[in-house]
Steps between C-alpha positions, in 0.01 A plus 500: 500500500485727808505363853450628860469309831325647806449293813569181310239575231659513158344704219629453146377702200541428132368785276457490126389752241179392315523648153172351382311686773692824446430788267821717487345746247221569756735527803393167645763251616401179684708264718411174666681396814506169676548494876594208714462528880673221695476439869856403604415537872354277765158662553186524284429844359223656296528782241231754579586823311713643221656844451659576164704811403509522114719762340511581130794628299403863570508440881122500546404282795185300530417315820271202520375358831251224558412162645686189391632426151302397193187463715670268756646522844726189493611316810852359487605222732876451555658383175201606281494759228238692306550623140287745305525711186364846465559799273557876483460759227712809476478810275883482453723226353668433834462538873534301817288357782562421870282440797404282794257233612325515831522167671352350821615205704265238654555682833366824350825689462498736198816576306606623154726323254692665219422457134834568328522793268489384139536680171247504221695533177395478141685528170327837453692656789769732362846446644749784489865479596692816583 
């Protein structure tokens, strides 16, 4: 599990390799990741946007920006959390992701919160020790 806290909003990520949705012989590797966003603060906030930076094992970067997550823009009262699961394919057997969520307070203040960097690893990734 990976964790980051920004302005009393905690984001935890749990990734897992999904072998049944992958096709290593065809250069297709798929991961699911579950994200929990918890409001540890004292004011209500709403998630409005997402910005992902996805890097494969060859260092190729893909950026994904858009509204909300999984078709929603959840509102979190103090003490509430929101969990969702999504997925990402890569052409390599490993990589990593990081990013941010764009949030807004009830008063209209916009701010970004960190999504912790997390690794995407599979048993197909070759490890070398020098």
